[in-house]
N, C-alpha and C positions, 0 to 999 in steps of 0.2 A: 504494500500500500504506500502511496506517496502523494504529497501535495507539491505542486510546482507552479512556476510562472512560465507560460509558453513564450517562445521567442518568435519574432517575425522580422522580415526585412523591410526597412523603410522604403516605400516606392519612389521617393524623390532622391534620397542620398544613397540608397543601397546598403546602408549601415544596418548591422544586426541589432535589433532592439529587444528588450524584455518587457512583456506586458505587465501592467500594474496589478491586474486582477489575478488571484490564485485559482488554480484548478486542482481537482483530485482525480486520482486514477487507481482503480483497484478491480479485482476480478471477483465476481459473485456467481456461483453455480455454473462456472465455466464460461461466463459471459463478461466481457470487459465493460466497466462503467467508467467513462471518462467525461467529466462534466465540469462546468465552471462553478466555483463556490460563491461567486458573485460578491467577493470581498477582497480588499487590498491588504488585509491582515492575515498573516500566516496562521496565527493561533485560531482565529475564527474559521479559517479554511479547514484546519484539522477537525474542529468540532463539527463543521458541516459534513465532512466526510464520514465521521463516526455516526452522525444522525442519519445520513443517507443509507449507510450500510445497515444500521439497526432497523430502519424502516423496512428495508428489503427482507431482512431476516424475519421480522415479525410477520410480515405479509406472507412470506414463504412458508412459515410454520403454522399459519392460520388454518389451512386446510391440508392436513398431513397426507390425506389420501389422494390429493391432486397436485402434488408438488411439481411433477413434470409439466403439467398443464400451465401452472402459474408462472413458470420461467420461460414459456414460449412467448414469442413476440406477437403483437397484434396482427402484423402482416401474415405470420404463419397461421394464426387462428382464422383470419379473414379468408385466406386462400382455401383452407379446409372447409370452412362454412359455405363458401360459394360453390365448391365442388358438390356438396350435398344438396345445396339449394337448387342447382341446375337439374338435378335428378328428380326433384319433386315439384318443380314449378315450370309452367310453360313460358311465362314472361319473366325474364331475368335482367332486363336492361337496367331498371332502376336499382336493383340490388347491386349490380356491378358498379353503377355510378356512385351509389351511397357508400359502399365499402371502399371504393376507390378514394373517396375523400377522407374517410376514416383512416385508411392506410397512409395517405399522404401526410396527414397531421400526426398520427400516433403510431405508425407502422413499426418503428424501431423500439418502442416501449414494450416491456414485458407485461404480461397480464397482471402480475403482482403489483405493478406500479399504478395501475388504474384505480382511481378513487373518485369521490364526488367532485373534488377540486379539478381533476382531469377532465371530467365531463363539462364542468362549467367553463373551463379554459377552452375546450373544443367549441362550445357554443359561441363564445366570444370571438374566437378566431374565424369561425364561419360567418358570423354576422359582419365582421370587418371585410370579408370577401363579398358582401352584399347577397349572400345566400338567403333565401326566404325562410322565415321561422318554421313553416310547415315542413320544408325540406330538411332543415336541421333536426327537427324532432324525429323524423323518419330515420335519419342517419344515426342519431343517438340510440334509437330503438334497435337498430342492427348491431351497434357496438355492444350494447348490454346483453343482447341475445347470444352473441358469440362468446361472451364471458361466462355463460351458464349460471351456476349458483352465485358466483361472485357478482355477476351483473344483476341478479335478482335482489341481492342485498343492497347494492348501490342504488338501484331503482327505488327501493322502499325508503331509503334515507333521503333521497332527493325529493320524493313525493311528500314526505313529512316536512321538508324545507320549502315546499311549493316551488321547487326549482327544476323539476323533471322536464317540463315542457315550456318552451317559449310561447308567448301569446301570439297566435296567428290570426290575422284579420280574416273574418269570414267573407269569402268571395261570393257575391250574389250574381247568379246567372243573368245575362241580358240577351236580348234579341237585337241584332243589328237592324237599323232602319233600311228601307229599300235603297235609299241613297248611299248609305254606308256599304251595303252589300254590293252595289254596283261598282263603287270605287275600289273595294277589295278585289273583286273579280278582274277589273281592268288592270290593277296593279299586278295581280298574279299572272295575268296573261302576258304582260310586258316584262315579267321578271326574267332574270338570267337563268334561274333554275327551271328546268323543263318539268320538274315534278310538282311544284306548288300549285299550279292552276288545276290540273286534274284532281289532285288531292283535295283542294278546296271545294271543287265541284261535288266530290263525293260527300264531303261534310255538309254542304249546304243543300244538296238535292237528294241525298240518301240518308242523312242523319247519322252517318257512321262515326264511331269514336276514333280517336287518334290511333290507338293500337290496332284497331280493326282495319284501318286504312293502310297503315304501314306494313302490315303482315298479309295483305291481300295478294293472292296468287292468281295468275292468268287463268288457271283451270277453273276458277270459281266465277268467271265472267262468261256469260253466254250472249255475245254481241250480235249474233246472226239469227237468233230466234225471232219469229214474227213478233213476239213480245219479249224484248231483251230484258235480262235480269242478272243479278249477281247473288251469290250465296256467301254469307258472312262466315269466315273461318273462326279462329280463336277469338273469344269475346270475354268481356268482364263477367257476364252472367251466363248460366247454362241456357236460359231461355233465349238469350241473344245469339248464341252460337248456332250456326246452321240456318238461320232465318234467311229468307229470300227477299230481295228488294228489287222492284221494277225500276228500269232505267228510263227516265223521260227523254225526250228528244234532245234537249240541251246537254244533259249528262252523257248520253250516248255519243253525241257529236264530239264532246271533249275527250272521251276515252278512246274513240276510234282514231282521232287525230294524234293522240299521244301514242297509241299502239304503232302507228306508222313511224313516228320518231324512234320509238323503242326498237323496232325492227331494223332501222338503219343503224342504230347504235350497236346492237348485239348480233345482227345478221339473221336472227329468227326469234321466235317466241316459243318457249316450252311451257306446258301446263303447270309444272311445279316451280317455275321461276316466279320471283316476286315482281309485282307490278311496279313497285317503287324500290329499285335496287340499291344495294349498299354502295357507298362511295361519296366522296366530297372533294371538290364542289360538284362533280358530275358523277352519275351512276357508273359503277365499274364492275360490280359482281352481282349478276342477277340471281345467284343461288342464295343470297343473303338479303334480308330486308334492310331498308334504310333505318338508321338508329333514331333519328329525330328530324322533325320538320321545323324545329324552333327557330333556327337562323333565318331560313327562307320566309317563315311566317312573320317574324319580327320585321324583316325588310319590307314585306308587303304592307303591313300595318302602318309603318312609318311613311311610306310613299302615298298610301291612301289617306293618311291623317285620321286614322280610326284607332280608338282605344278598345281593348277587349282581349279575351282569351280565345284560344283555339276551340275550346269546348263550347263557347258561345255560338259557334256556327251550328252546333246541334240544337241549341236553344232556338236559334233562328228558324231552323227547319221545322221544329215542333210547333212554334208559334204560327208559322205559315200554314200548317195543317189546320190548326184551330181556327184561324181567320178565314180559311177557305170553306170551313164547314164540313170537312171530310173527317167526321168523328170516328168512323170505323177504323181508318188507318191510324188516326191519332191515338185511339185507345190501344190499338195493337202495338204502336211504337212505345207508348208509355209503359206498357207491360214489360218491355225489354230493358227499362232503365235499371 
């Protein structure tokens, strides 16, 4: 074990310099702990080192039957958790995104190091990155779940402190006005992305959810039937999965035009290929679905000077059904929510 003052080379003079702040360096359970003591006093640095080691030892011995788990890093636990998660869930994109952020912030920490203070620090760090409170709450949920019993204990303590979840403003659904809808479609049609216009048409004219659109495969589209329709694949609800949606003339025209571009891009269309293929800024791999429409959608909203969420396109579709008096289709659509 040692405390030391790291050296560095002055970028201007090239002279070897010694930092004023002391660090400590020791090995715990086969892992090297090398951190700043955040003090210019050697005596305090030694005390900080002792306190740090004692904290690790106390945490390590807290659950004797799970010692090996508690010295594993958050990255190791997250990788294992994701592997299991992929086997049990169809939609894994958000889990990958959430645990990616957790790993970026806490990946090198051992499980034994994680406490309420760690979670609060993570919340603050993500808020500084302008992440939404709802997103941060979901990420913290993943972190605590992969910690198992330790996570349950931390969750209970944070709940008592009323610090488990950040306050998230409730988002109220809206329907775009006819003028806003027109501006959105014009902006989407003129966009650099070839994907956003047909995707927006599916949202506004078929009421499909974001994930349903992104994972749509060509084999689920019957464009040459006398009454063209599509069949929804994976959906948020069991009732929503497998439902058929008729394609009106405007939507059919948009999809057919896009299919011609798609054929030029990939040479052909296969039934199991994704309508909106993976790749940025242009589709590149038709065997994988696009990960997100967020960037293209944000650009469309900005150019159209419209505020709202992607999901509000679905609200607009449902509102249009109600206003048209087509209550049979409206009731059927609402049953899929």
